[in-house]
N, C-alpha and C positions, 0 to 999 in steps of 0.2 A: 478914199474919195474918188468918185468918177467924174470925168470932165465932159463926156459926151453921152448922148442918149444911147448910142450903140454900145458903149462900155457898160452902161447901166443894164441894158437888155441882156448883154452877154453875162454879166455878173448874176442877174436874177435867174437866167436860164441855167447857169451852172449850179446855183443853189437848189433849183427845182430838180435837176437831175440827181444831185446828191441825196436829196430827200426821197426821191423815188427809189434810188438804190437802197437806202436804209429801210424803207417800207418793204421792199422785195426781200431783203436779207432777213429781216425780223419775221416776215411771213413764212419763210422757209425753214425756220428753226424747228427741229424735231430732236428731242432727247429721249433716250431709252434707258431704263434702269431695271435690273433684275435683282430680286431679293437674294440674300446670301445663300439661302437654301434652294434656290432655283425654282421655287413654287410660283412666283408671280413676276411677270414682266410688264412694266407700265411704260407707255409712250405718251409724251405730252408735247404740245406746241409751244411757241414762243410766249404765249399768254398764260401758260401753265395749265391749259385745258387738256384733259385726258382725251387722247385720240386713238389709243390702242391699249388693249389689256389682254394678256395671255396668261394661261394657267397651265401648270404641268400636273401630273398625277400626285406630286408631292403635297398638293393642298389637302389631299385626303388624310394626311397625317396631322393636320392642324386642327385645333379646337376652333370653334367659331370666334372666340375672342382673339386667339393667335392669328387666325386668318385676317380678321379686321386690322389688327396691329401691323401685320406684314404688308397688307395691301396699302394701307395709308402711308406707312413709312417708305415703301418703294415708290409710290406716286409722288410723295413729297421730295424724295431725293432726285427724281427725274425733273420735277418742276424747279428745284433749286438750281440744277445745272442749266436748264433752259433760261431761267432768269439771269444767271451769270453771263450766259452767252449774249443775251439781249442787252445787258448792261454794257458789255464790252463793245458791242456795235454802236450803241448810243454814245458812249464815251469817245469812240473813234470819230463819229460824226461831229460831235461838238468840238473836238480838237481840229477838225478839218482834215483828218487822215484819209477819208474816203474819196 
């Protein structure tokens, strides 16, 4: 509990700064995953959106169905790691660690 208006303002300002730090940290998340065969590299942001996609000559050895499977699995793995990182940041925020 706060006893003065100055304490209340300081508390609210501190919470605002923590929230801004969380938004900045989650906005900066980038996770990259490369398929086991090295054919596909996917980069996603903290929301799991695909922000980069690279292919090597190894994609030429894949059938269309295998290419689709490798592409989706690689992007999914990158998104999973990005979501895990975002969850860690939110958990730390909720605990007051930031």
